C-alpha positions in Angstrom: 10.9 -23.3 -19.9 11.1 -19.4 -19.8 7.4 -19.1 -20.3 6.8 -21.7 -17.4 8.9 -19.8 -14.9 7.5 -16.7 -15.7 4.0 -18.1 -15.4 4.9 -19.4 -12.1 6.5 -16.1 -10.9 3.0 -14.3 -11.7 1.1 -17.0 -9.9 3.5 -16.5 -6.7 2.9 -12.8 -7.1 -0.6 -13.0 -7.3 -0.6 -15.4 -4.3 1.5 -13.0 -2.4 -0.8 -10.1 -3.1 -4.0 -12.0 -1.9 -2.2 -13.0 1.3 -1.2 -9.4 2.0 -4.8 -8.4 1.2 -6.2 -10.6 3.7 -3.5 -9.6 6.6 -4.3 -6.0 5.7 -8.2 -6.3 6.2 -7.6 -8.4 9.2 -5.6 -5.7 10.7 -8.3 -3.0 9.7 -11.2 -5.0 11.0 -9.5 -5.5 14.1 -8.7 -1.9 14.7 -12.1 -0.9 14.0 -14.3 -3.6 15.9 -12.0 -3.6 19.0 -10.9 -0.2 19.4 -12.8 2.5 17.2 -16.5 1.3 16.8 -17.1 0.3 20.7 -15.7 3.8 21.7 -17.7 5.8 19.3 -14.6 7.0 17.3 -15.2 8.0 13.9 -13.4 6.5 10.9 -13.5 7.7 7.6 -14.8 6.4 4.1 -17.4 3.7 3.9 -16.6 2.2 7.6 -17.3 6.1 8.8 -20.5 6.3 6.8 -21.7 2.5 8.2 -20.8 3.7 11.8 -23.1 6.7 11.4 -25.8 4.4 10.2 -25.5 2.2 13.1 -25.4 4.6 15.7 -28.2 6.8 14.2 -30.5 4.1 12.6 -29.2 0.8 13.9 -28.4 -0.5 10.7 -25.5 -3.1 11.4 -22.2 -1.9 9.8 -21.5 -5.2 7.9 -24.8 -4.6 5.8 -24.3 -1.1 4.9 -20.5 -1.4 4.3 -20.9 -4.1 1.7 -24.0 -2.2 -0.1 -22.4 1.0 -0.3 -19.0 -0.6 -1.6 -21.1 -2.4 -4.3 -22.0 0.9 -5.6 -18.8 2.5 -5.5 -17.2 -0.5 -7.4 -19.7 -0.6 -9.9 -18.7 3.1 -10.6 -15.1 2.2 -10.4 -14.6 -0.7 -12.5 -14.1 1.3 -15.9 -11.6 3.6 -14.6 -9.5 1.0 -12.2 -9.6 -2.2 -14.4 -11.0 -5.6 -13.7 -7.8 -6.7 -11.9 -8.0 -4.0 -9.3 -11.8 -4.4 -8.7 -11.5 -8.0 -8.4 -8.9 -7.7 -5.8 -11.2 -5.0 -4.1 -14.2 -7.1 -4.3 -12.2 -10.0 -2.6 -11.1 -7.2 0.3 -14.6 -6.0 0.6 -16.0 -9.5 1.0 -13.4 -10.4 3.5 -14.1 -7.3 5.3 -17.6 -8.0 5.5 -17.3 -11.4 6.8 -14.3 -10.4 9.4 -16.7 -7.8 11.2 -19.3 -10.3 12.6 -16.9 -12.9 13.5 -14.5 -10.5 15.5 -17.8 -8.6 16.9 -18.8 -11.9 18.3 -15.4 -12.8 19.6 -15.3 -9.1 21.3 -18.8 -9.0 22.6 -19.5 -6.0 24.6 -15.9 -5.6 25.8 -14.7 -2.0 25.3 -11.0 -1.9 25.4 -9.4 1.3 26.8 -12.7 3.0 27.1 -11.3 5.3 29.8 -8.3 6.2 27.6 -9.6 7.5 24.6 -6.7 8.9 23.1 -4.8 5.5 23.3 -7.8 3.5 21.8 -7.8 6.3 19.0 -3.9 5.9 18.1 -3.7 2.2 18.4 -6.8 1.8 16.5 -5.6 4.1 13.8 -2.4 2.3 13.6 -4.0 -1.0 12.8 -6.4 0.7 10.4 -3.9 2.6 8.5 -1.3 -0.2 8.4 -3.8 -2.5 6.9 -5.0 -0.3 4.3 -1.5 0.4 3.5 -0.6 -3.3 2.8 -3.9 -4.0 0.7 -3.2 -1.1 -1.4 0.5 -2.2 -1.8 -0.9 -5.4 -3.0 -3.0 -3.6 -5.6 -6.0 -4.3 -3.5 -8.3 -2.1 -1.4 -10.6 -2.3 1.6 -12.9 -0.2 -0.4 -14.6 3.2 0.4 -12.4 6.1 0.0 -9.5 3.9 -0.9 -11.2 3.3 -4.2 -11.7 7.0 -4.6 -7.9 7.5 -3.7 -6.8 4.7 -6.1 -8.6 6.4 -8.7 -7.1 9.8 -8.3 -3.9 8.2 -7.9 -4.3 6.3 -11.3 -4.3 9.9 -13.0 -2.1 12.1 -11.0 1.0 11.6 -9.0 -0.7 12.2 -5.5 -0.2 10.8 -2.3 -2.7 7.9 -1.5 -2.9 9.2 1.8 -3.5 12.8 1.1 -6.4 11.8 -0.9 -8.0 9.6 1.7 -7.5 12.5 4.0 -9.4 15.0 1.9 -12.3 12.6 1.2 -12.8 11.6 4.8 -12.7 14.9 6.6 -16.3 15.8 5.6 -17.5 12.2 6.5 -15.8 12.5 9.8 -17.3 16.1 10.5 -20.9 14.9 9.7 -20.6 12.4 12.5 -21.5 15.5 15.0 -25.1 15.2 13.6 -25.2 11.8 15.3 -22.9 12.0 18.2 -23.6 15.5 19.0 -20.3 15.6 20.7 -17.4 17.7 19.4 -14.7 15.7 21.4 -15.8 12.5 19.5 -15.3 14.2 16.2 -11.9 15.4 17.3 -11.0 12.1 18.2 -12.0 11.1 14.8 -9.7 13.9 13.2 -6.9 12.4 15.3 -7.6 8.9 13.9 -7.5 10.1 10.4 -4.3 11.8 10.7 -2.6 9.0 12.3 -3.9 6.2 9.9 -3.0 8.7 7.1 0.5 8.4 8.2 0.6 4.7 8.6 -0.9 4.4 5.2 1.8 6.3 3.3 4.7 4.7 5.3 3.5 1.2 4.5 2.8 1.9 0.8 5.9 3.9 0.3 8.1 1.3 2.2 6.9 -1.4 -0.5 7.7 1.1 -3.6 11.4 2.2 -2.3 13.9 1.7 -4.9 17.8 1.7 -4.9 20.2 2.1 -7.8 23.9 0.5 -7.7 27.0 1.2 -9.6 29.0 -2.1 -9.7 32.9 -2.0 -10.7 34.3 -5.4 -10.9 36.4 -7.5 -13.3 33.8 -10.3 -13.1 31.2 -7.9 -14.1 29.7 -10.3 -16.7 29.2 -13.0 -14.2 27.6 -10.5 -11.7 25.2 -9.3 -14.2 24.3 -12.7 -15.0 23.4 -13.7 -11.5 21.4 -10.5 -10.9 19.3 -11.1 -14.1 18.6 -14.8 -13.3 18.2 -14.7 -9.5 16.9 -11.4 -8.8 15.1 -11.1 -11.8 16.4 -7.3 -12.4 18.1 -6.0 -15.6 21.5 -4.6 -15.6 23.0 -1.8 -17.9 26.5 -2.3 -18.8 28.5 1.1 -18.7 32.1 1.4 -20.1 34.6 4.0 -18.7 38.0 4.8 -17.8 40.0 5.3 -14.4 41.1 9.0 -14.0 44.2 8.0 -12.2 45.1 4.7 -13.6 43.9 5.5 -17.1 42.6 1.7 -17.3 39.1 0.7 -18.9 36.8 -0.5 -16.6 33.3 -2.1 -17.0 30.5 -0.8 -14.8 26.9 -2.2 -14.0 24.3 -0.1 -13.4 21.3 -1.7 -11.7 17.9 -0.5 -10.3 15.9 -2.7 -7.6 13.5 -2.7 -4.9 14.9 -1.9 -1.7 14.0 -5.4 -0.4 16.2 -6.8 -3.0 19.2 -4.9 -2.2 20.5 -7.6 0.6 20.3 -10.2 -2.1 22.1 -8.3 -4.7 24.7 -7.4 -2.1 25.2 -11.2 -1.2 25.4 -12.2 -4.9 28.3 -9.7 -5.5 30.1 -10.7 -2.3 30.1 -14.4 -3.3 31.5 -13.6 -6.8 33.8 -11.0 -6.2 34.5 -9.7 -2.5 36.9 -7.1 -4.0 34.3 -5.5 -6.1 33.6 -1.7 -5.8 29.8 -1.0 -5.2 27.7 2.1 -4.7 24.3 2.1 -3.5 22.0 5.1 -3.1 18.2 5.5 -2.6 16.0 6.8 -5.7 13.1 9.0 -5.1 11.0 7.1 -8.2 11.3 4.4 -10.6 8.7 4.2 -13.4 8.7 1.7 -16.0 8.5 -2.1 -16.7 8.9 -3.8 -13.1 8.5 -0.6 -10.9 5.8 1.9 -10.8 3.4 3.0 -13.8 3.7 6.2 -15.5 1.1 8.8 -14.1 -1.1 10.6 -16.5 0.5 14.0 -15.6 3.8 12.7 -16.7 2.4 11.1 -20.2 0.7 14.5 -20.7 4.2 16.4 -20.4 5.6 13.6 -22.7 3.2 14.4 -25.3 3.4 18.2 -25.0 7.2 17.9 -25.7 
């Protein structure tokens, strides 16, 4: 029975990941096709290279995009693992299919062509939020996202910062095709806005909280948190300084999105419970984030 529940949970998590990847891909494609590409606003990574090839050589972006990402994925397979690459391949294929469909819908329409800055900000918002959703679901839209995921696999470095560094040269190189530094500057603005959005979305999905729960019904609360929220609890025995009474306290780590469910469980079982909640900078281990290579190295050196 337990194995069946575990397999069902894994299946639901996988389904959730793929749904998030599709939503993220559609957001990226919409921002690129509707706001950025028609207004000659550069992006980074593979889409940026594809934009340059289309503007300079007339090669449709959907063809160059899938070819370049195919080469990157072959190189990244060994480092990132099959699971990441399968989801990234899925993302690349969905992106490649979404581009011609959206372009046929949009046609020759150029939204905000007289308001380049607004087009840059809105397009970058769609793009960065979409990339963040895909990355938080262990997938990717390809290109510099793959490079960022490889670096983040080994080092505890912000995904957005890696993408920023990777993409600067690509955006700058667009000058040789556009011959307009103003368009390049819009590309820089797009990059900074999208980088901010990537970090916000990814960090939002990884934020964790910790609870200290003091209640006479600690055993019942702990069981409910285990079975309903699927989070572990640590029992800490203590003593009240003023009363001198022995108390049992539960220590719980959970995702921020799970905090409301935990509060509801506690309130339903013991409305008089004493609860302390605080934000946690990082939680590493089973059920949370993986240890980075730098942390593993420091542990070995000790």
